[in-house]
Backbone as numpy.savetxt, mean C-alpha at the origin, in Angstrom:
# Nx Ny Nz CAx CAy CAz Cx Cy Cz
-25.90 13.52 5.41 -24.65 14.04 5.98 -23.50 13.05 5.85
-23.83 11.74 6.08 -22.78 10.72 5.99 -22.18 10.68 4.60
-23.06 10.67 3.58 -22.58 10.64 2.20 -21.73 11.87 1.90
-22.13 13.01 2.44 -21.41 14.26 2.19 -20.00 14.20 2.75
-19.85 13.73 3.98 -18.52 13.75 4.60 -17.61 12.70 3.98
-18.18 11.56 3.56 -17.36 10.56 2.86 -16.87 11.12 1.53
-17.73 11.86 0.85 -17.32 12.50 -0.41 -16.23 13.54 -0.16
-16.34 14.27 0.94 -15.31 15.25 1.28 -13.97 14.57 1.57
-14.02 13.44 2.29 -12.79 12.68 2.56 -12.17 12.25 1.23
-12.99 11.72 0.35 -12.52 11.26 -0.97 -11.85 12.39 -1.73
-12.50 13.55 -1.80 -11.96 14.67 -2.56 -10.68 15.22 -1.94
-10.58 15.18 -0.62 -9.38 15.69 0.02 -8.20 14.73 -0.12
-8.47 13.44 -0.20 -7.40 12.49 -0.53 -6.89 12.78 -1.94
-7.80 12.98 -2.87 -7.42 13.28 -4.26 -6.60 14.56 -4.32
-6.93 15.50 -3.46 -6.20 16.77 -3.41 -4.91 16.70 -2.59
-4.67 15.57 -1.94 -3.47 15.42 -1.14 -3.44 16.29 0.10
-4.62 16.59 0.68 -4.71 17.49 1.82 -4.77 16.71 3.13
-3.68 16.76 3.89 -3.62 16.06 5.16 -4.49 16.77 6.21
-4.37 18.10 6.29 -5.13 18.85 7.28 -5.48 20.23 6.73
-6.06 21.06 7.58 -6.59 22.35 7.13 -5.51 23.34 6.70
-4.25 23.05 7.03 -3.15 23.93 6.63 -2.75 23.73 5.17
-3.16 22.63 4.57 -2.77 22.32 3.19 -3.70 23.02 2.19
-3.10 23.54 1.13 -3.93 24.24 0.13 -4.51 23.32 -0.92
-3.98 22.09 -1.07 -4.48 21.17 -2.08 -3.83 21.42 -3.43
-3.88 20.42 -4.31 -3.25 20.54 -5.61 -3.86 21.66 -6.46
-5.15 21.87 -6.30 -5.81 22.91 -7.09 -5.71 24.28 -6.43
-5.19 24.32 -5.19 -4.97 25.58 -4.49 -6.23 26.16 -3.87
-6.03 27.12 -2.97 -7.14 27.87 -2.39 -7.97 27.15 -1.36
-7.44 26.03 -0.78 -8.25 25.26 0.16 -7.77 25.38 1.60
-6.80 26.25 1.84 -6.30 26.44 3.21 -7.44 26.88 4.12
-7.50 26.27 5.30 -8.54 26.62 6.25 -9.71 25.66 6.24
-9.90 24.94 5.13 -10.96 23.93 5.07 -10.45 22.63 5.71
-11.34 21.85 6.31 -10.88 20.60 6.94 -10.18 19.69 5.94
-9.08 19.07 6.38 -8.38 18.09 5.56 -8.78 16.69 5.98
-8.05 15.70 5.50 -8.42 14.31 5.74 -8.44 13.98 7.24
-7.43 14.42 7.97 -7.38 14.10 9.40 -8.62 14.62 10.13
-8.96 15.89 9.87 -10.12 16.48 10.55 -11.43 15.82 10.10
-11.52 15.55 8.81 -12.76 14.98 8.27 -13.00 13.56 8.77
-11.94 12.76 8.84 -12.10 11.39 9.34 -12.56 11.42 10.80
-11.98 12.31 11.60 -12.39 12.40 13.00 -13.83 12.89 13.12
-14.17 13.88 12.30 -15.56 14.37 12.29 -16.53 13.25 11.95
-16.16 12.46 10.93 -17.03 11.37 10.50 -17.20 10.33 11.62
-16.13 10.03 12.32 -16.23 9.09 13.44 -17.12 9.65 14.54
-16.97 10.95 14.83 -17.79 11.59 15.86 -19.27 11.57 15.48
-19.55 11.58 14.18 -20.93 11.52 13.70 -21.49 10.10 13.69
-20.61 9.12 13.97 -21.06 7.74 13.95 -21.01 7.08 12.59
-20.25 7.67 11.67 -20.13 7.10 10.33 -19.41 5.76 10.38
-19.89 4.81 9.62 -19.29 3.48 9.57 -17.86 3.58 9.02
-16.85 3.18 9.79 -15.47 3.29 9.30 -15.21 2.45 8.06
-15.99 1.38 7.89 -15.82 0.55 6.69 -16.21 1.32 5.44
-17.22 2.15 5.54 -17.62 2.97 4.39 -16.56 4.03 4.07
-15.95 4.55 5.13 -14.89 5.54 4.89 -13.74 4.93 4.10
-13.43 3.67 4.40 -12.35 3.00 3.68 -12.76 2.70 2.25
-13.89 2.03 2.08 -14.25 1.56 0.74 -14.72 2.68 -0.18
-15.56 3.60 0.34 -16.14 4.64 -0.51 -15.33 5.93 -0.52
-14.51 6.10 0.52 -13.69 7.31 0.59 -12.27 7.08 0.15
-11.50 6.31 0.94 -10.07 6.15 0.69 -9.77 5.33 -0.55
-10.42 4.16 -0.66 -10.11 3.27 -1.79 -10.52 3.89 -3.11
-11.72 4.46 -3.16 -12.17 5.09 -4.40 -11.29 6.29 -4.77
-10.86 7.04 -3.77 -10.00 8.19 -4.03 -8.68 7.75 -4.64
-8.06 6.72 -4.06 -6.77 6.27 -4.58 -6.90 5.63 -5.95
-8.05 5.10 -6.26 -8.29 4.59 -7.61 -8.23 5.74 -8.62
-8.82 6.87 -8.24 -8.78 8.05 -9.12 -7.37 8.61 -9.20
-6.67 8.64 -8.07 -5.28 9.10 -8.07 -4.44 8.22 -9.00
-4.68 6.91 -8.95 -3.97 5.99 -9.82 -4.22 6.26 -11.29
-5.47 6.55 -11.63 -5.81 6.87 -13.02 -5.10 8.15 -13.46
-5.06 9.13 -12.59 -4.40 10.40 -12.93 -2.89 10.22 -13.04
-2.33 9.34 -12.20 -0.90 9.07 -12.27 -0.55 8.38 -13.59
-1.36 7.41 -13.97 -1.10 6.69 -15.22 -1.32 7.57 -16.44
-2.20 8.56 -16.31 -2.43 9.50 -17.41 -1.40 10.63 -17.41
-0.47 10.58 -16.42 0.57 11.60 -16.27 0.02 12.98 -15.92
-1.19 12.99 -15.34 -1.73 14.22 -14.77 -1.18 14.43 -13.36
-0.84 13.33 -12.69 -0.21 13.37 -11.38 1.19 12.78 -11.52
2.11 13.29 -10.68 3.46 12.77 -10.66 3.75 12.17 -9.29
4.95 11.63 -9.10 5.25 10.91 -7.87 4.99 11.74 -6.61
5.40 13.03 -6.55 5.09 13.80 -5.32 3.59 13.93 -5.06
2.79 14.04 -6.13 1.33 14.13 -5.97 0.79 12.82 -5.42
1.22 11.70 -6.03 0.77 10.39 -5.59 1.17 10.16 -4.14
2.40 10.56 -3.79 2.88 10.36 -2.42 2.07 11.17 -1.42
1.72 12.41 -1.78 0.92 13.25 -0.88 -0.45 12.61 -0.63
-1.08 12.10 -1.68 -2.38 11.44 -1.52 -2.23 10.17 -0.69
-1.19 9.38 -0.98 -0.97 8.13 -0.25 -0.74 8.40 1.23
-0.03 9.47 1.55 0.22 9.79 2.95 -1.06 10.15 3.70
-2.00 10.80 3.00 -3.29 11.10 3.66 -4.03 9.80 3.97
-3.93 8.83 3.07 -4.57 7.53 3.31 -3.91 6.83 4.49
-2.59 6.89 4.56 -1.89 6.28 5.68 -2.31 6.87 7.01
-2.43 8.20 7.06 -2.87 8.87 8.30 -4.30 8.47 8.65
-5.17 8.44 7.63 -6.56 8.07 7.85 -6.67 6.63 8.38
-5.87 5.73 7.81 -5.93 4.34 8.25 -5.43 4.18 9.68
-4.45 4.98 10.08 -3.98 4.94 11.47 -5.09 5.36 12.43
-5.87 6.37 12.04 -6.98 6.82 12.87 -8.09 5.77 12.90
-8.34 5.15 11.75 -9.47 4.23 11.61 -9.19 2.83 12.14
-7.92 2.44 12.23 -7.57 1.05 12.53 -8.30 0.47 13.74
-8.30 1.14 14.92 -9.00 0.53 16.06 -10.51 0.43 15.86
-11.07 1.36 15.12 -12.51 1.35 14.85 -12.87 0.24 13.86
-11.99 -0.01 12.90 -12.22 -1.10 11.95 -12.16 -2.44 12.67
-11.23 -2.56 13.61 -11.12 -3.81 14.37 -12.40 -4.07 15.16
-12.95 -3.01 15.78 -14.19 -3.16 16.56 -15.38 -3.49 15.67
-15.36 -2.98 14.44 -16.49 -3.20 13.53 -16.48 -4.60 12.94
-15.37 -5.32 13.16 -15.29 -6.68 12.64 -15.01 -6.75 11.15
-14.46 -5.67 10.59 -14.15 -5.67 9.16 -12.99 -6.62 8.89
-13.24 -7.65 8.10 -12.21 -8.61 7.78 -11.25 -8.03 6.74
-9.98 -8.34 6.91 -9.01 -7.89 5.93 -9.07 -8.79 4.70
-8.63 -8.26 3.57 -8.60 -9.06 2.34 -7.47 -10.08 2.36
-6.47 -9.83 3.19 -5.33 -10.72 3.27 -4.19 -10.02 3.97
-3.17 -10.79 4.30 -2.01 -10.24 5.00 -0.83 -10.15 4.04
-0.15 -9.00 4.07 0.98 -8.74 3.17 2.20 -8.35 3.99
3.33 -8.99 3.71 4.62 -8.57 4.26 5.32 -7.74 3.19
5.79 -6.54 3.56 6.52 -5.68 2.63 7.94 -5.50 3.12
8.91 -5.52 2.19 10.31 -5.35 2.58 11.15 -4.87 1.41
12.08 -3.96 1.70 13.15 -3.67 0.75 14.26 -4.66 1.07
14.81 -5.29 0.04 15.69 -6.44 0.25 17.06 -6.06 0.82
17.77 -7.10 1.22 19.10 -6.98 1.83 20.03 -6.09 1.01
20.68 -5.14 1.70 21.66 -4.28 1.05 21.09 -3.02 0.44
19.77 -2.87 0.45 19.13 -1.71 -0.19 18.39 -0.90 0.86
18.66 0.40 0.92 18.05 1.26 1.94 16.92 2.12 1.41
16.56 1.97 0.15 15.52 2.81 -0.46 14.14 2.23 -0.15
13.25 3.08 0.33 11.95 2.52 0.71 10.74 3.40 0.37
10.92 4.48 -0.38 9.77 5.35 -0.68 8.71 4.59 -1.49
9.15 3.90 -2.54 8.20 3.15 -3.36 7.47 2.09 -2.56
8.23 1.36 -1.75 7.63 0.33 -0.90 6.61 0.94 0.06
6.96 2.09 0.61 6.05 2.74 1.56 4.74 3.12 0.90
4.80 3.60 -0.34 3.58 3.97 -1.06 2.72 2.74 -1.30
3.34 1.64 -1.73 2.59 0.40 -1.95 1.92 -0.04 -0.65
2.65 0.04 0.46 2.09 -0.37 1.75 0.86 0.44 2.11
0.94 1.75 1.91 -0.18 2.62 2.25 -1.40 2.32 1.39
-1.17 2.15 0.09 -2.30 1.89 -0.80 -2.93 0.53 -0.52
-2.11 -0.45 -0.19 -2.65 -1.76 0.19 -3.50 -1.67 1.45
-3.06 -0.89 2.43 -3.86 -0.70 3.64 -5.21 -0.08 3.29
-5.17 0.95 2.43 -6.40 1.61 2.03 -7.32 0.71 1.24
-6.73 -0.31 0.59 -7.54 -1.25 -0.18 -8.08 -2.39 0.68
-7.73 -2.38 1.97 -8.30 -3.37 2.88 -7.40 -4.52 3.27
-6.10 -4.41 2.99 -5.17 -5.47 3.37 -4.47 -5.14 4.68
-4.12 -6.17 5.42 -3.29 -6.00 6.61 -1.84 -6.03 6.16
-1.09 -5.00 6.49 0.28 -4.87 5.99 1.28 -4.80 7.14
2.31 -5.63 7.05 3.44 -5.56 7.97 4.64 -5.10 7.15
5.02 -3.84 7.33 6.15 -3.28 6.60 7.42 -3.49 7.43
8.32 -4.33 6.93 9.54 -4.67 7.67 10.66 -3.65 7.48
10.44 -2.67 6.60 11.45 -1.65 6.39 12.43 -2.00 5.29
13.65 -1.47 5.40 14.67 -1.64 4.37 15.80 -2.54 4.86
16.62 -3.01 3.90 17.78 -3.85 4.19 17.38 -5.09 4.98
16.36 -5.78 4.48 15.82 -6.95 5.19 16.41 -8.23 4.60
17.03 -9.02 5.42 17.69 -10.24 4.96 16.68 -11.34 4.64
17.07 -12.30 3.78 16.19 -13.44 3.52 15.83 -14.19 4.80
16.79 -14.29 5.72 16.54 -15.01 6.97 15.42 -14.35 7.78
15.42 -13.03 7.84 14.36 -12.32 8.57 13.00 -12.53 7.90
13.00 -12.53 6.57 11.74 -12.73 5.86 11.22 -14.14 6.08
12.09 -15.13 6.02 11.67 -16.51 6.31 11.08 -16.60 7.71
11.72 -15.95 8.67 11.25 -16.01 10.06 9.86 -15.39 10.20
9.65 -14.24 9.55 8.36 -13.56 9.69 7.26 -14.31 8.94
7.60 -14.93 7.82 6.61 -15.73 7.09 6.23 -16.95 7.92
7.21 -17.56 8.57 6.93 -18.71 9.44 6.00 -18.31 10.58
6.24 -17.14 11.13 5.47 -16.69 12.29 4.08 -16.17 11.92
4.00 -15.34 10.88 2.75 -14.64 10.60 1.90 -15.29 9.50
2.50 -16.16 8.70 1.78 -16.86 7.63 1.00 -15.89 6.72
1.71 -14.96 6.09 1.05 -13.99 5.21 0.58 -14.64 3.91
-0.30 -13.94 3.23 -0.75 -14.40 1.91 0.20 -13.93 0.81
0.83 -12.76 1.03 1.68 -12.15 0.01 2.94 -11.59 0.63
4.00 -11.54 -0.17 5.22 -10.82 0.18 5.51 -9.85 -0.96
5.76 -8.59 -0.62 6.17 -7.60 -1.60 7.63 -7.25 -1.38
8.47 -7.51 -2.39 9.91 -7.23 -2.29 10.28 -6.07 -3.20
11.04 -5.13 -2.66 11.44 -3.94 -3.42 12.96 -3.82 -3.48
13.46 -3.31 -4.61 14.89 -3.01 -4.76 15.02 -1.85 -5.74
15.90 -0.93 -5.44 16.12 0.21 -6.33 17.48 0.11 -7.03
18.34 -0.75 -6.55 19.69 -0.85 -7.08 19.90 -2.15 -7.84
20.61 -2.08 -8.96 20.92 -3.31 -9.70 21.77 -4.25 -8.85
22.56 -3.68 -7.95 23.42 -4.51 -7.09 22.66 -5.28 -6.03
21.41 -4.91 -5.77 20.64 -5.62 -4.74 19.51 -6.47 -5.32
19.32 -6.40 -6.63 18.24 -7.17 -7.27 18.30 -8.66 -6.93
19.51 -9.21 -6.96 19.63 -10.66 -6.78 19.28 -11.10 -5.36
19.18 -10.15 -4.43 18.72 -10.50 -3.09 17.26 -10.96 -3.13
16.54 -10.52 -4.16 15.16 -11.02 -4.33 15.18 -12.51 -4.63
16.09 -12.91 -5.52 16.22 -14.33 -5.85 16.63 -15.12 -4.62
17.58 -14.58 -3.86 18.04 -15.26 -2.63 16.87 -15.45 -1.66
16.02 -14.44 -1.58 14.89 -14.52 -0.66 13.92 -15.62 -1.09
13.63 -15.68 -2.38 12.72 -16.71 -2.89 13.33 -18.10 -2.69
14.62 -18.24 -2.92 15.29 -19.52 -2.71 15.26 -19.92 -1.23
15.42 -18.92 -0.35 15.38 -19.21 1.09 13.99 -19.67 1.52
12.96 -19.07 0.94 11.59 -19.51 1.22 11.38 -20.95 0.77
11.93 -21.28 -0.40 11.79 -22.64 -0.91 12.52 -23.64 -0.01
13.73 -23.28 0.41 14.50 -24.17 1.29 13.80 -24.41 2.62
13.04 -23.40 3.07 12.32 -23.53 4.33 10.96 -24.21 4.17
10.63 -24.60 2.93 9.35 -25.26 2.67 8.16 -24.32 2.68
8.43 -23.02 2.43 7.37 -22.01 2.53 6.95 -21.42 1.17
7.69 -21.76 0.12 7.46 -21.05 -1.14 6.04 -21.23 -1.68
5.47 -22.41 -1.51 4.13 -22.64 -2.06 3.02 -22.14 -1.13
3.42 -21.53 -0.02 2.42 -21.04 0.94 2.21 -19.53 0.84
2.97 -18.84 -0.01 2.88 -17.39 -0.09 3.18 -16.93 -1.52
2.49 -15.88 -1.97 2.73 -15.29 -3.29 3.75 -14.16 -3.15
4.71 -14.12 -4.06 5.78 -13.11 -4.00 5.65 -12.16 -5.18
5.56 -10.86 -4.87 5.49 -9.82 -5.90 6.73 -8.94 -5.74
7.36 -8.60 -6.86 8.54 -7.75 -6.78 8.29 -6.42 -7.50
9.12 -5.42 -7.17 9.03 -4.13 -7.83 10.28 -3.31 -7.56
10.42 -2.21 -8.28 11.58 -1.35 -8.14 12.18 -1.05 -9.50
12.89 0.06 -9.59 13.37 0.57 -10.87 14.12 -0.44 -11.74
15.02 -1.25 -11.21 15.78 -2.14 -12.09 15.07 -3.45 -12.43
13.91 -3.69 -11.83 13.23 -4.97 -12.02 12.26 -4.90 -13.20
11.74 -6.06 -13.58 10.84 -6.15 -14.72 10.02 -7.42 -14.61
9.02 -7.54 -15.47 8.21 -8.76 -15.49 9.10 -9.95 -15.88
10.05 -9.72 -16.79 10.95 -10.79 -17.22 11.84 -11.25 -16.07
12.33 -10.28 -15.29 13.17 -10.63 -14.14 12.35 -11.39 -13.10
11.11 -10.97 -12.90 10.23 -11.67 -11.95 10.07 -13.14 -12.34
9.83 -13.37 -13.64 9.69 -14.75 -14.12 10.99 -15.52 -13.95
12.10 -14.86 -14.22 13.42 -15.50 -14.14 13.74 -16.00 -12.74
13.36 -15.23 -11.72 13.71 -15.61 -10.34 12.59 -16.38 -9.64
11.48 -16.61 -10.36 10.41 -17.40 -9.78 9.41 -16.66 -8.93
9.34 -15.32 -9.12 8.32 -14.54 -8.40 6.96 -14.77 -9.05
5.90 -14.45 -8.33 4.54 -14.65 -8.84 4.01 -13.45 -9.60
4.64 -12.28 -9.42 4.14 -11.09 -10.11 5.12 -9.94 -10.00
4.84 -8.90 -10.79 5.70 -7.72 -10.85 4.83 -6.48 -10.96
5.19 -5.44 -10.20 4.48 -4.17 -10.29 5.42 -3.07 -10.73
5.12 -2.44 -11.86 5.97 -1.36 -12.37 5.85 -0.11 -11.51
4.71 0.06 -10.84 4.50 1.17 -9.92 3.57 0.70 -8.82
3.28 1.58 -7.88 2.48 1.18 -6.72 1.10 0.68 -7.11
0.47 1.34 -8.06 -0.89 0.96 -8.42 -0.93 -0.37 -9.15
0.06 -0.61 -10.01 0.11 -1.90 -10.68 0.40 -3.00 -9.67
1.25 -2.73 -8.70 1.55 -3.72 -7.67 0.28 -4.14 -6.93
-0.54 -3.17 -6.59 -1.79 -3.49 -5.89 -2.73 -4.28 -6.79
-2.78 -3.93 -8.07 -3.61 -4.69 -9.01 -3.14 -6.14 -9.11
-1.82 -6.34 -9.12 -1.28 -7.71 -9.19 -1.70 -8.50 -7.95
-1.62 -7.88 -6.78 -2.06 -8.55 -5.55 -3.53 -8.94 -5.67
-4.36 -8.03 -6.16 -5.79 -8.32 -6.30 -6.03 -9.47 -7.29
-5.28 -9.46 -8.38 -5.45 -10.52 -9.38 -5.02 -11.88 -8.81
-3.90 -11.90 -8.10 -3.44 -13.15 -7.51 -4.42 -13.66 -6.44
-5.01 -12.72 -5.71 -5.99 -13.11 -4.70 -7.20 -13.77 -5.34
-7.67 -13.21 -6.46 -8.84 -13.76 -7.14 -8.58 -15.16 -7.68
-7.33 -15.43 -8.05 -6.98 -16.74 -8.60 -6.84 -17.81 -7.52
-6.55 -17.37 -6.28 -6.27 -18.35 -5.22 -7.53 -18.93 -4.62
């Protein structure tokens, strides 16, 4: 039964079904339990929440990522699946804490100063949570000073910086320079992303990595973690 319900959670994440009212990408699934109901059912059955994360949510988003890269899924599809993971992680969080599941690392996420766009950042945050990272999403229009303060306080392993506008890109450089001035640059890895950015720009401003999309961003975090 445990294996069955974890597989159902996985398939419903792939289908982007939050609850029983959703029909799913393939249609015709209205009335069947969605991710919210299935996660609660699994908890009521005594299913290990760690298995739900690793075998259900993480594996599902890996498949969603493959479909996105193959252009079988588009941004709204990816967002729907990511939102189901976010809801599941909110339900599972207290149970994971009780189970003693260690996080892979702590990540600070922020859209930089002057930029109010945060959909891409939000997707990265959700997928990182599903992959086992502790994420503090600071929101949008975050100044370098606020980021320095939170890094000083929380000592994260990674910072993810997002920008959608060419006019706000240089705030990423300002943030990295502020970290260096505060003596924090060598204590945290910085990954950037957003439409106007690139791997070349990341190298130019001294970032540690670049993600062209949410799934690549998570892969970069994993690669940097393995090297550290």
